[in-house]
MMTF fields as JSON, N, C-alpha, C and O atoms, coordinates in Angstrom:
{
  "mmtfVersion": "1.0.0",
  "mmtfProducer": "UNKNOWN",
  "numBonds": 367,
  "numAtoms": 368,
  "numGroups": 92,
  "numChains": 1,
  "numModels": 1,
  "chainsPerModel": [1],
  "groupsPerChain": [92],
  "chainIdList": ["A"],
  "bondAtomList": [4, 2, 8, 6, 12, 10, 16, 14, 20, 18, 24, 22, 28, 26, 32, 30, 36, 34, 40, 38, 44, 42, 48, 46, 52, 50, 56, 54, 60, 58, 64, 62, 68, 66, 72, 70, 76, 74, 80, 78, 84, 82, 88, 86, 92, 90, 96, 94, 100, 98, 104, 102, 108, 106, 112, 110, 116, 114, 120, 118, 124, 122, 128, 126, 132, 130, 136, 134, 140, 138, 144, 142, 148, 146, 152, 150, 156, 154, 160, 158, 164, 162, 168, 166, 172, 170, 176, 174, 180, 178, 184, 182, 188, 186, 192, 190, 196, 194, 200, 198, 204, 202, 208, 206, 212, 210, 216, 214, 220, 218, 224, 222, 228, 226, 232, 230, 236, 234, 240, 238, 244, 242, 248, 246, 252, 250, 256, 254, 260, 258, 264, 262, 268, 266, 272, 270, 276, 274, 280, 278, 284, 282, 288, 286, 292, 290, 296, 294, 300, 298, 304, 302, 308, 306, 312, 310, 316, 314, 320, 318, 324, 322, 328, 326, 332, 330, 336, 334, 340, 338, 344, 342, 348, 346, 352, 350, 356, 354, 360, 358, 364, 362],
  "bondOrderList": [1, 1, 1, 1, 1, 1, 1, 1, 1, 1, 1, 1, 1, 1, 1, 1, 1, 1, 1, 1, 1, 1, 1, 1, 1, 1, 1, 1, 1, 1, 1, 1, 1, 1, 1, 1, 1, 1, 1, 1, 1, 1, 1, 1, 1, 1, 1, 1, 1, 1, 1, 1, 1, 1, 1, 1, 1, 1, 1, 1, 1, 1, 1, 1, 1, 1, 1, 1, 1, 1, 1, 1, 1, 1, 1, 1, 1, 1, 1, 1, 1, 1, 1, 1, 1, 1, 1, 1, 1, 1, 1],
  "groupList": [{"groupName": "MET", "atomNameList": ["N", "CA", "C", "O"], "elementList": ["N", "C", "C", "O"], "formalChargeList": [0, 0, 0, 0], "bondAtomList": [1, 0, 2, 1, 3, 2], "bondOrderList": [1, 1, 2], "singleLetterCode": "M", "chemCompType": "L-PEPTIDE LINKING"}, {"groupName": "ILE", "atomNameList": ["N", "CA", "C", "O"], "elementList": ["N", "C", "C", "O"], "formalChargeList": [0, 0, 0, 0], "bondAtomList": [1, 0, 2, 1, 3, 2], "bondOrderList": [1, 1, 2], "singleLetterCode": "I", "chemCompType": "L-PEPTIDE LINKING"}, {"groupName": "SER", "atomNameList": ["N", "CA", "C", "O"], "elementList": ["N", "C", "C", "O"], "formalChargeList": [0, 0, 0, 0], "bondAtomList": [1, 0, 2, 1, 3, 2], "bondOrderList": [1, 1, 2], "singleLetterCode": "S", "chemCompType": "L-PEPTIDE LINKING"}, {"groupName": "VAL", "atomNameList": ["N", "CA", "C", "O"], "elementList": ["N", "C", "C", "O"], "formalChargeList": [0, 0, 0, 0], "bondAtomList": [1, 0, 2, 1, 3, 2], "bondOrderList": [1, 1, 2], "singleLetterCode": "V", "chemCompType": "L-PEPTIDE LINKING"}, {"groupName": "ALA", "atomNameList": ["N", "CA", "C", "O"], "elementList": ["N", "C", "C", "O"], "formalChargeList": [0, 0, 0, 0], "bondAtomList": [1, 0, 2, 1, 3, 2], "bondOrderList": [1, 1, 2], "singleLetterCode": "A", "chemCompType": "L-PEPTIDE LINKING"}, {"groupName": "GLN", "atomNameList": ["N", "CA", "C", "O"], "elementList": ["N", "C", "C", "O"], "formalChargeList": [0, 0, 0, 0], "bondAtomList": [1, 0, 2, 1, 3, 2], "bondOrderList": [1, 1, 2], "singleLetterCode": "Q", "chemCompType": "L-PEPTIDE LINKING"}, {"groupName": "LEU", "atomNameList": ["N", "CA", "C", "O"], "elementList": ["N", "C", "C", "O"], "formalChargeList": [0, 0, 0, 0], "bondAtomList": [1, 0, 2, 1, 3, 2], "bondOrderList": [1, 1, 2], "singleLetterCode": "L", "chemCompType": "L-PEPTIDE LINKING"}, {"groupName": "ASN", "atomNameList": ["N", "CA", "C", "O"], "elementList": ["N", "C", "C", "O"], "formalChargeList": [0, 0, 0, 0], "bondAtomList": [1, 0, 2, 1, 3, 2], "bondOrderList": [1, 1, 2], "singleLetterCode": "N", "chemCompType": "L-PEPTIDE LINKING"}, {"groupName": "PHE", "atomNameList": ["N", "CA", "C", "O"], "elementList": ["N", "C", "C", "O"], "formalChargeList": [0, 0, 0, 0], "bondAtomList": [1, 0, 2, 1, 3, 2], "bondOrderList": [1, 1, 2], "singleLetterCode": "F", "chemCompType": "L-PEPTIDE LINKING"}, {"groupName": "PRO", "atomNameList": ["N", "CA", "C", "O"], "elementList": ["N", "C", "C", "O"], "formalChargeList": [0, 0, 0, 0], "bondAtomList": [1, 0, 2, 1, 3, 2], "bondOrderList": [1, 1, 2], "singleLetterCode": "P", "chemCompType": "L-PEPTIDE LINKING"}, {"groupName": "GLU", "atomNameList": ["N", "CA", "C", "O"], "elementList": ["N", "C", "C", "O"], "formalChargeList": [0, 0, 0, 0], "bondAtomList": [1, 0, 2, 1, 3, 2], "bondOrderList": [1, 1, 2], "singleLetterCode": "E", "chemCompType": "L-PEPTIDE LINKING"}, {"groupName": "ARG", "atomNameList": ["N", "CA", "C", "O"], "elementList": ["N", "C", "C", "O"], "formalChargeList": [0, 0, 0, 0], "bondAtomList": [1, 0, 2, 1, 3, 2], "bondOrderList": [1, 1, 2], "singleLetterCode": "R", "chemCompType": "L-PEPTIDE LINKING"}, {"groupName": "ASP", "atomNameList": ["N", "CA", "C", "O"], "elementList": ["N", "C", "C", "O"], "formalChargeList": [0, 0, 0, 0], "bondAtomList": [1, 0, 2, 1, 3, 2], "bondOrderList": [1, 1, 2], "singleLetterCode": "D", "chemCompType": "L-PEPTIDE LINKING"}, {"groupName": "TYR", "atomNameList": ["N", "CA", "C", "O"], "elementList": ["N", "C", "C", "O"], "formalChargeList": [0, 0, 0, 0], "bondAtomList": [1, 0, 2, 1, 3, 2], "bondOrderList": [1, 1, 2], "singleLetterCode": "Y", "chemCompType": "L-PEPTIDE LINKING"}, {"groupName": "LYS", "atomNameList": ["N", "CA", "C", "O"], "elementList": ["N", "C", "C", "O"], "formalChargeList": [0, 0, 0, 0], "bondAtomList": [1, 0, 2, 1, 3, 2], "bondOrderList": [1, 1, 2], "singleLetterCode": "K", "chemCompType": "L-PEPTIDE LINKING"}, {"groupName": "THR", "atomNameList": ["N", "CA", "C", "O"], "elementList": ["N", "C", "C", "O"], "formalChargeList": [0, 0, 0, 0], "bondAtomList": [1, 0, 2, 1, 3, 2], "bondOrderList": [1, 1, 2], "singleLetterCode": "T", "chemCompType": "L-PEPTIDE LINKING"}, {"groupName": "GLY", "atomNameList": ["N", "CA", "C", "O"], "elementList": ["N", "C", "C", "O"], "formalChargeList": [0, 0, 0, 0], "bondAtomList": [1, 0, 2, 1, 3, 2], "bondOrderList": [1, 1, 2], "singleLetterCode": "G", "chemCompType": "PEPTIDE LINKING"}, {"groupName": "CYS", "atomNameList": ["N", "CA", "C", "O"], "elementList": ["N", "C", "C", "O"], "formalChargeList": [0, 0, 0, 0], "bondAtomList": [1, 0, 2, 1, 3, 2], "bondOrderList": [1, 1, 2], "singleLetterCode": "C", "chemCompType": "L-PEPTIDE LINKING"}, {"groupName": "HIS", "atomNameList": ["N", "CA", "C", "O"], "elementList": ["N", "C", "C", "O"], "formalChargeList": [0, 0, 0, 0], "bondAtomList": [1, 0, 2, 1, 3, 2], "bondOrderList": [1, 1, 2], "singleLetterCode": "H", "chemCompType": "L-PEPTIDE LINKING"}, {"groupName": "TRP", "atomNameList": ["N", "CA", "C", "O"], "elementList": ["N", "C", "C", "O"], "formalChargeList": [0, 0, 0, 0], "bondAtomList": [1, 0, 2, 1, 3, 2], "bondOrderList": [1, 1, 2], "singleLetterCode": "W", "chemCompType": "L-PEPTIDE LINKING"}],
  "groupTypeList": [0, 1, 2, 3, 4, 4, 5, 6, 7, 8, 9, 7, 10, 2, 2, 11, 12, 13, 4, 3, 14, 11, 2, 1, 11, 3, 5, 6, 4, 15, 11, 10, 7, 10, 4, 16, 17, 18, 4, 17, 17, 8, 2, 15, 12, 9, 17, 12, 4, 6, 2, 1, 9, 3, 13, 10, 9, 19, 2, 12, 2, 10, 15, 6, 3, 2, 18, 8, 13, 18, 3, 7, 13, 5, 12, 0, 6, 6, 3, 2, 2, 10, 4, 16, 3, 6, 10, 16, 11, 7, 11, 4],
  "groupIdList": [1, 2, 3, 4, 5, 6, 7, 8, 9, 10, 11, 12, 13, 14, 15, 16, 17, 18, 19, 20, 21, 22, 23, 24, 25, 26, 27, 28, 29, 30, 31, 32, 33, 34, 35, 36, 37, 38, 39, 40, 41, 42, 43, 44, 45, 46, 47, 48, 49, 50, 51, 52, 53, 54, 55, 56, 57, 58, 59, 60, 61, 62, 63, 64, 65, 66, 67, 68, 69, 70, 71, 72, 73, 74, 75, 76, 77, 78, 79, 80, 81, 82, 83, 84, 85, 86, 87, 88, 89, 90, 91, 92],
  "secStructList": [7, 3, 3, 7, 3, 3, 3, 3, 3, 7, 1, 1, 2, 2, 2, 2, 2, 2, 2, 2, 2, 2, 1, 2, 2, 2, 2, 2, 2, 2, 2, 2, 2, 1, 6, 6, 7, 1, 7, 7, 7, 5, 7, 7, 7, 1, 1, 7, 6, 6, 3, 3, 3, 3, 7, 7, 3, 3, 1, 1, 1, 2, 2, 2, 2, 6, 4, 4, 4, 1, 2, 2, 2, 2, 2, 2, 2, 2, 2, 2, 2, 2, 2, 6, 7, 7, 7, 3, 3, 3, 3, 7],
  "xCoordList": [-14.425, -12.698, -13.715, -14.892, -12.708, -12.647, -11.44, -10.292, -11.845, -10.436, -10.756, -11.744, -8.87, -9.083, -9.19, -9.194, -9.257, -8.691, -8.585, -9.328, -7.31, -6.954, -6.198, -5.713, -6.241, -4.942, -4.521, -5.047, -3.287, -2.175, -1.366, -0.861, -1.317, -1.252, 0.267, 0.824, 0.747, 1.985, 2.293, 1.445, 3.461, 3.428, 4.204, 4.152, 5.126, 5.561, 6.161, 6.62, 6.125, 6.071, 7.647, 7.901, 8.667, 9.627, 9.381, 10.147, 9.136, 8.457, 7.72, 7.77, 6.617, 5.918, 6.419, 5.975, 7.35, 8.346, 9.012, 8.355, 9.766, 10.748, 9.564, 9.905, 7.993, 7.438, 7.104, 6.941, 7.063, 6.586, 8.352, 8.493, 8.994, 10.676, 11.046, 11.756, 10.681, 10.859, 9.744, 10.037, 8.383, 7.186, 7.65, 6.752, 8.481, 8.239, 8.394, 7.436, 9.247, 9.809, 8.955, 8.721, 8.044, 7.256, 5.908, 5.059, 5.687, 4.656, 4.975, 4.426, 6.118, 6.6, 6.115, 5.353, 6.366, 6.609, 5.02, 4.78, 4.194, 3.054, 2.419, 1.779, 2.595, 2.165, 2.485, 1.736, 3.633, 4.362, 4.282, 3.913, 4.56, 4.444, 3.145, 2.967, 2.102, 0.482, -0.409, -0.593, -0.781, -1.911, -3.279, -3.252, -4.081, -5.22, -4.507, -5.142, -3.898, -3.324, -3.078, -2.079, -4.267, -4.035, -3.524, -3.188, -3.232, -2.607, -2.066, -2.676, -0.988, -0.505, -0.043, 0.634, -0.37, -0.292, -0.013, -0.975, 1.149, 1.075, 2.174, 3.337, 1.145, 1.957, 1.489, 0.439, 2.413, 2.173, 0.699, 0.66, -0.479, -1.259, -0.868, -0.051, -1.864, -1.331, -2.0, -1.365, -3.351, -3.958, -3.866, -4.564, -3.013, -2.55, -1.209, -0.899, -0.352, 0.954, 1.623, 2.739, 0.107, 1.178, 0.01, -0.338, -0.448, -0.842, -0.382, 0.025, -0.55, -0.845, -1.625, -1.806, -2.234, -3.631, -2.866, -1.782, -3.595, -3.319, -4.112, -5.093, -4.175, -5.169, -4.695, -3.624, -5.591, -5.067, -6.297, -6.736, -6.843, -7.709, -7.061, -6.126, -8.217, -7.839, -8.617, -9.626, -8.764, -9.425, -10.952, -12.161, -10.168, -11.882, -11.489, -10.742, -12.296, -11.294, -10.76, -10.335, -10.689, -9.712, -8.263, -7.52, -7.896, -6.985, -6.242, -5.087, -7.055, -7.199, -6.926, -5.707, -7.515, -6.918, -5.644, -5.008, -5.339, -3.902, -2.759, -1.598, -3.351, -2.474, -2.085, -0.952, -3.345, -2.964, -2.032, -2.095, -1.425, -0.829, 0.617, 1.584, 0.49, 1.62, 3.073, 2.721, 4.207, 5.506, 5.524, 6.402, 5.034, 4.476, 3.68, 3.545, 3.366, 2.255, 2.993, 3.076, 3.413, 3.818, 5.408, 5.874, 5.86, 7.232, 6.526, 7.329, 5.368, 4.903, 4.288, 4.452, 3.605, 3.806, 4.767, 4.698, 6.022, 6.969, 7.663, 8.6, 7.32, 7.967, 7.329, 7.913, 5.671, 4.891, 5.479, 5.68, 5.553, 5.654, 7.261, 7.381, 8.308, 9.538, 8.793, 9.352, 8.003, 8.14, 7.357, 7.528, 6.46, 6.164, 4.437, 4.02, 3.433, 2.157, 1.743, 1.948, 0.782, -0.059, -1.896, -2.66, -1.716, -2.852, -3.339, -2.999, -4.18, -4.586, -6.229, -6.685, -6.747, -7.989, -8.384, -7.817, -9.277, -8.672, -10.575, -11.21, -11.107, -12.248, -12.165, -11.081, -12.908, -12.714, -14.143, -14.289],
  "yCoordList": [-0.725, 0.16, -0.199, 0.086, -0.914, -1.291, -0.071, 0.008, 0.558, 1.608, 0.916, 0.647, 0.606, 0.314, 1.643, 2.768, 1.338, 2.866, 1.776, 0.842, 2.255, 1.31, 2.559, 3.629, 2.144, 3.163, 1.738, 0.763, 2.392, 1.622, 2.407, 3.518, 1.912, 2.608, 2.319, 1.298, 3.117, 2.638, 3.153, 3.833, 2.781, 3.428, 4.629, 5.258, 5.053, 6.345, 6.672, 5.835, 8.14, 8.584, 8.513, 9.052, 7.682, 7.17, 5.352, 5.069, 5.034, 3.611, 4.011, 3.308, 5.618, 5.416, 6.034, 5.791, 6.867, 7.078, 6.137, 5.552, 5.779, 4.224, 3.434, 3.316, 2.899, 2.582, 3.602, 2.933, 4.293, 5.008, 5.346, 5.352, 5.487, 5.452, 3.936, 3.864, 2.807, 1.775, 0.862, -0.285, 1.366, 1.311, 1.949, 2.001, 2.542, 3.442, 2.252, 2.009, 1.8, 0.437, -0.323, -0.688, -1.008, -1.48, -0.688, -1.265, 0.573, 1.463, 1.179, 0.413, 2.122, 2.0, 0.483, 0.401, -0.681, -1.711, -1.984, -2.179, -1.987, -2.267, -1.174, -1.579, -0.209, 0.657, 0.331, 0.41, -0.039, -0.48, -1.922, -2.225, -2.634, -4.232, -4.939, -5.983, -4.379, -5.043, -4.672, -3.528, -5.583, -5.046, -4.138, -4.065, -3.722, -3.519, -2.275, -2.029, -1.907, -1.601, 0.213, 0.591, 1.22, 2.677, 3.433, 4.454, 3.282, 3.81, 3.035, 2.133, 3.465, 2.17, 3.856, 4.652, 4.126, 5.351, 5.072, 4.772, 5.147, 5.327, 6.053, 5.91, 7.481, 8.334, 8.983, 8.758, 9.739, 10.036, 11.043, 11.939, 10.948, 11.784, 13.389, 13.513, 14.465, 15.578, 15.708, 16.135, 15.374, 14.954, 13.8, 13.737, 13.112, 11.61, 11.441, 11.023, 12.009, 11.538, 9.968, 9.474, 9.517, 7.881, 7.199, 6.078, 7.526, 6.399, 6.934, 8.068, 5.874, 6.304, 5.692, 4.476, 6.545, 6.277, 5.535, 5.889, 4.614, 3.963, 3.762, 3.118, 3.984, 3.993, 3.503, 3.746, 2.857, 2.019, 1.61, 0.461, 2.534, 1.454, 0.88, 1.198, -0.525, -1.66, -1.577, -0.971, -1.958, -2.036, -2.978, -2.796, -3.969, -5.03, -5.644, -5.129, -7.161, -7.606, -8.461, -8.912, -9.02, -9.891, -9.615, -10.432, -8.398, -7.742, -7.341, -6.966, -7.384, -6.654, -8.314, -8.479, -9.338, -10.496, -10.98, -11.415, -10.756, -11.589, -10.846, -11.252, -9.409, -8.759, -9.387, -9.686, -9.504, -9.8, -11.927, -12.731, -12.05, -12.852, -12.603, -13.361, -11.573, -10.873, -10.728, -10.617, -10.735, -10.455, -9.074, -8.847, -8.228, -6.687, -6.493, -5.444, -7.465, -7.312, -8.041, -7.413, -8.924, -10.535, -9.175, -8.857, -8.714, -7.333, -6.491, -6.512, -5.611, -4.596, -5.246, -4.538, -6.397, -7.117, -7.306, -7.246, -7.633, -7.812, -5.982, -5.915, -5.005, -3.666, -3.328, -3.153, -3.373, -3.642, -3.918, -3.328, -5.048, -5.975, -5.352, -5.126, -5.171, -4.439, -2.869, -2.257, -2.494, -1.141, -1.112, -0.168, -2.28, -2.153, -1.873, -1.535, -2.019, -1.471, -2.493, -3.706, -1.3, -1.643, -2.757, -3.657, -2.051, -2.29, -1.533, -0.409, -2.468, -2.029, -2.549, -3.684, -1.341, -1.578, -1.413, -0.421, -1.896, -1.902, -1.889, -2.892, -1.02, -0.708, -1.073, -0.718, -1.757, -1.591, -0.933, -0.668],
  "zCoordList": [-12.769, -11.913, -10.365, -10.142, -9.5, -8.025, -7.393, -7.829, -6.607, -5.289, -4.155, -3.471, -4.218, -2.571, -1.903, -2.404, -0.905, 0.303, 1.403, 1.704, 1.937, 2.871, 4.203, 3.835, 5.672, 6.042, 7.138, 7.675, 7.01, 7.602, 9.143, 8.977, 10.225, 11.767, 11.992, 11.588, 12.537, 12.504, 14.211, 14.789, 14.837, 16.513, 16.722, 17.778, 15.46, 16.074, 14.774, 13.997, 14.559, 13.044, 12.282, 11.205, 13.148, 12.332, 11.809, 10.888, 11.928, 11.422, 10.349, 9.339, 10.361, 9.399, 8.367, 7.245, 8.549, 7.534, 7.116, 6.255, 7.239, 7.198, 5.922, 4.745, 6.516, 5.81, 4.256, 3.236, 4.194, 3.178, 2.231, 1.008, 2.842, 1.997, 1.54, 0.536, 2.108, 1.375, 0.785, 0.45, 0.639, -0.408, -1.18, -2.02, -1.565, -2.931, -4.19, -4.924, -4.286, -5.423, -5.372, -6.525, -4.384, -4.549, -4.882, -5.563, -4.44, -5.281, -6.85, -7.641, -7.015, -9.125, -9.363, -10.325, -8.741, -9.487, -9.954, -11.145, -9.182, -9.129, -10.266, -11.237, -10.098, -11.402, -12.699, -13.673, -12.673, -13.914, -14.348, -15.483, -13.617, -14.01, -13.879, -14.507, -13.006, -12.441, -13.831, -14.245, -14.287, -15.556, -14.211, -12.982, -15.035, -14.028, -12.99, -11.965, -13.105, -11.781, -12.21, -12.822, -11.717, -12.226, -11.67, -12.269, -10.282, -9.272, -8.008, -7.434, -7.712, -6.223, -5.357, -6.008, -4.293, -3.325, -1.802, -1.095, -1.297, 0.141, 0.261, -0.115, 1.311, 1.671, 3.076, 3.677, 3.396, 4.78, 4.871, 4.027, 5.819, 5.916, 6.964, 7.876, 6.338, 6.915, 8.11, 9.074, 8.251, 9.556, 10.795, 11.807, 10.463, 11.495, 10.813, 9.697, 12.083, 12.062, 12.451, 12.616, 12.481, 12.41, 11.322, 11.693, 10.443, 9.538, 7.903, 7.652, 6.941, 6.041, 5.429, 5.491, 4.697, 3.759, 2.336, 1.874, 1.892, 0.775, -0.356, 0.018, -1.522, -2.758, -4.125, -4.681, -4.492, -5.519, -6.63, -6.569, -7.626, -8.125, -9.223, -9.958, -9.066, -10.173, -11.342, -10.983, -13.051, -13.891, -13.155, -13.296, -12.382, -12.444, -11.076, -10.245, -10.967, -9.898, -9.671, -8.607, -11.37, -11.792, -11.513, -10.969, -11.922, -11.504, -10.678, -10.879, -9.217, -7.939, -7.581, -7.525, -7.374, -7.211, -7.064, -6.104, -8.588, -9.184, -8.563, -8.499, -7.995, -7.506, -5.989, -5.612, -5.223, -4.225, -4.134, -3.205, -5.319, -5.865, -6.361, -6.425, -6.623, -7.492, -6.226, -5.051, -6.447, -5.573, -5.307, -4.474, -5.596, -5.804, -4.19, -3.56, -3.922, -2.82, -1.767, -0.712, -1.779, -0.359, -0.343, 0.751, -1.339, -1.27, -0.334, 0.599, 0.134, 0.577, 1.758, 2.752, 2.022, 3.247, 4.177, 5.404, 3.174, 4.237, 4.497, 5.292, 4.023, 4.103, 5.947, 7.016, 5.473, 6.472, 8.181, 9.242, 7.629, 8.812, 9.555, 10.759, 8.591, 9.21, 9.699, 10.609, 9.297, 9.586, 11.087, 11.859, 11.415, 12.565, 12.686, 13.793, 11.522, 11.248, 12.228, 12.252, 13.447, 14.464, 13.721, 14.068, 12.896, 12.424, 10.842, 10.471, 10.112, 9.218, 8.391, 8.256, 8.0, 7.27, 6.332, 5.875, 5.467, 3.651, 3.309, 3.636, 2.834, 1.96, 0.867, 0.403, -0.007, -1.41, -1.95, -3.143]
}
């Protein structure tokens, strides 16, 4: 199992809220349509009004790598761009 922990930072709460709302479809599609995905969660952080913590556990490195080439990942990049992400930090 590989767990991805990331954080997306936004310029304001409305941008953050837009990203959460727009990413629901992508989160669900990732959970339901990508082999090896055990969860995909982008939600508001109760301790930081300008960030979204990201949590994604994957079965193995192969399924995680294929996620980066999947349309769901591309859609999430588009949502993040539209919402004005200032910074993203990832850890696996």
